[in-house]
Structure formats: C-alpha cells, structure tokens
N, C-alpha and C positions, 0 to 999 in steps of 0.2 A: 552404496545409494541406497539402500533398499528402505534405510531409516529417512534419507533427505526426500526420498521418492514420498513416502507419507507422511510426514509434516506438510511439504508441499501442496498436496492433496486437500488436506484440513483446511488450507487457507484457498485453496483455487476454491470448493465445494462451496464455503460461506461469501465467498464472489460472486456466487452464482446465483440470478433473480429469484430461484426457488430457496434459497439458504430456510433453514428452519429454527430462524430466531436464536434466542437466547444459546441453546447449548452451542448453536456451529458455531455464534460469536464465542463463545469459552473456550471451543476449543481452538477455534482461531488464533484467537489473544495468545493463548500457550504455545500455538504451533510458529507464533511469529518468534517470542521468546527462546525458544530451542533453536530457529534460523538463526538470529540473533547472536545469541550465543557458542552456534556451531560454528560461522563464521568469525566471528572475533578474532583477531591475531591469529588466522589460521588460513591461508590463502586456500588450501588444499578444500577445506570448510565450503569454500565460498564458490571456489569449483565446481563442486557435489552439487551444492546448490541450484549451482546456474543453470548445469546442464538439466536437471530436472524441472526448470522452466520456473523458478524462484519468481524470478521479475515480473512475470505476466500476472502471475499467482496476487502477489503482492500488489499489484498496479489496481487489478480486479475488484480486490478488497476493499481499497481504497478507493474506488471508485463506486463501488455497492453502498459501502459504510461510509459516505464522505460525512455524514451529518454524527456519527460516533466517535467523539473525542480517544476514547480508550482505545478503538479499533486503528484507529489513523497513525496512535505513538504506536503502537507494537509496529506497526506495518513498517512505520517510516523509521524504526531504529531496525529493524530488520535489513533496510533497504541501506541505510548507511553503513552497516557494518560489511554487506556486500560490496557497498560503493565501496571503501577503503583496503577492501581486500583482493577484487577482481576489476581489472581495465574492462572488461567488457560489458561490464555493466550499466556504466553511463547510457551508453549506448543506445542498450534495449529499452531501456527505461526512457531512453526519450522518443526510441519506436511506438510504443507502450503509451505515450503519452503522458512520461514519469513527472515534467517538467509543468506541465498545467494542473496535473493532480494535488503536485505539493504545493502550486503556487493556491490552489482553490483551500485544500487543508490549511493552508497559512490562513488564508482569511477568515476560514470556517470557525478558526479555534486561534484567537485573538489572546485570549488567558491560559493557556497551557504553554507553561516555561518550554518544559523539555520539547514538546511539541514544537515551538515556535527556531527550538537551537538544533535540533535535528535536519528540519526543513529549511530552513536557511542556509545550513550546510550543506544538505543535499541541493541545493536551487545553485548556490556558489559552483559545484563541484560539477551541475549538468550543464549547467550556463558555459561552463569554461572548454566542456568539450563541445561543443555543440560553436563554439566559436564565438560565442556571442550574441549572436546574428538573432536571435529568438528575441523581439520587444517585448517591452511589459505590456504594451498592448494586447500581446496575443494569449495575455491569461486568461482561461477557461474558468466562467464565471462559478460560484457554487452552485447557482441557480443554471444553469445552462445542463452542469451535469448531472444537476438534480432532474433538470427535464428529460436527458437524455435517459437517466437510468428507469424512467415512469415510463417511458415510450418502450423501451425495453422490455421489460417486465410483462411477464404473463402468468407471472403466479396468480392465484386465488388467495392466498394468505399474507398475511399482515405483512401491509406495506414498512419500506426504510422508516417514515415519521414515526409511526408507530412500535417500530421495535429500538430506535434512536434514546427515547427516553427509559427503555429496557436495563435496569442494571443490569453485570453480568455478575454471573454464579460464581 
C-alpha cells in the first residue's frame, strides 16, 4: 500500500487551500488516473486505496477545484472505479458530501460528456445507498461550494479562479 498512499497524498495535497497551482494539479490529475486504473476490475486495489483515505482526498480535490473540468473528470473517474469495486465507498462519499459535490460538478460542467456520464452514474449509486431520501433541492450549488472554499482559504497565493483557467502542463 506504499504506492497507494503516495498517490492519495498527491491528490490530498492538490485539494488543500495552499495547493501550488499547475504543478500540483498536473500531479493530482495523473494520480487520479493511476487510482482509477489501480481500482478498475480489481477489488483489492480499491480496498487498498480506500484504506489510505482516497475518498476524502478525491472529494477534497473536487471541492477545491470545482471550476476545473479536467481535474473533476479525473476525480470522478477514480471515484467511479472505487464505487464499482468497493461497497463501502458510497457511504464514505456520502459522509464527505460526495453527492453534493457530484451534483455541483454536473451543474458546473454541462458540456463535458464523460464527466456527465460518470457523474450521473455516481449520483445514481449514491442515491441508491442513501435510500433515495436525498431531495434534489438539497444540492449544494456551485456558488455555495465556491464561497465555502473562499472562506476556508488562508493561502496568499493565486485563488482558484486564477488557476481554473490555467492549462495543465
């Protein structure tokens, strides 16, 4: 699980308020791909990532970079692969506000078909686990998540808005 922890740590660091921009995002995007591949059709891999807290790290990345479609796409794919292979992931996502994050990602990026596909699938899985008791109106809006991030950020570096438009290297 050493490699699992290193990959999750890269995602976790990029999700923190003080993330260092494009470099952290590039590393996190690649780490998301590796997490996705490491869990795909491999339950033991999904369990290993879950044990090193991949779900909170991926949700933190989504929360921090909600306006960055490529980052969300990678995080959602990783979460989808984890959800497909490990039943406990859905409950962990619900605890981390994953349903609201998925809905906010869907609303923020309606023109990204793969994000829409993976997000809709994840939303269905999470609603099934929640027993359908989560109303559509409980969706956390993009604006609310951005406001939460802005108040939580203590970084003096560039904000999310400035980095959201920066291309990945």
